[in-house]
C-alpha positions in Angstrom: 85.1 134.4 100.0 88.4 132.5 100.3 90.6 132.3 103.3 94.3 132.7 103.0 97.1 131.6 105.3 100.7 132.8 105.1 103.5 131.0 106.8 107.2 130.2 106.6 108.2 127.6 104.1 109.9 124.4 105.1 111.8 124.2 101.8 112.9 127.4 99.9 113.9 125.3 96.9 110.4 124.2 96.4 109.2 127.7 96.8 111.7 128.9 94.2 110.5 126.2 91.7 106.8 127.3 92.3 107.8 130.9 91.6 109.6 129.9 88.5 106.7 127.9 87.2 104.3 130.8 88.0 106.6 133.1 85.9 106.7 130.6 83.1 103.0 130.3 83.1 102.6 134.0 82.9 105.0 134.1 79.9 103.2 131.1 78.3 99.8 132.8 78.6 101.1 136.0 77.1 103.1 134.4 74.3 100.5 131.7 73.5 97.1 133.2 74.3 95.2 130.6 72.2 96.7 127.7 74.2 94.2 126.1 76.6 95.0 125.9 80.3 95.4 122.1 79.9 97.9 122.6 77.2 99.7 125.2 79.3 99.9 122.8 82.3 101.2 120.0 80.1 103.8 122.3 78.7 104.9 123.3 82.3 105.0 119.6 83.3 107.9 119.1 80.9 110.0 121.9 82.6 113.1 120.5 84.2 113.3 121.4 87.9 116.4 121.5 90.1 114.4 120.4 93.1 113.8 117.0 91.4 117.4 116.7 90.1 116.6 118.5 86.8 113.8 116.0 86.0 110.5 117.1 84.6 107.4 116.9 86.8 105.5 114.7 84.3 108.3 112.1 84.3 108.7 112.3 88.1 105.0 111.7 88.6 105.0 108.7 86.3 108.0 107.3 88.2 106.3 107.9 91.6 103.2 106.1 90.5 105.2 103.2 89.1 107.2 102.9 92.3 104.0 102.9 94.4 102.4 100.3 92.1 105.5 98.1 92.5 105.4 98.4 96.3 101.7 97.6 96.4 102.2 94.5 94.2 105.1 93.3 96.4 103.0 93.7 99.6 100.2 91.6 98.2 102.4 88.5 97.7 
């Protein structure tokens, strides 16, 4: 059994983006039923989102990891 918690969101823009991605996944699953879940997630990761200044989540993730790596490298010196 799973437990659920429902609460007020701190950022409605993020919630809107999550709802949009959920809808896009639903459409992707119906339009491309042979696509694996990994392929679906990679497809969704290229979706531009307003909440990250119309960037794609895959590119935003790479940029965040690169920035963290740079900060860690600078702190070691």
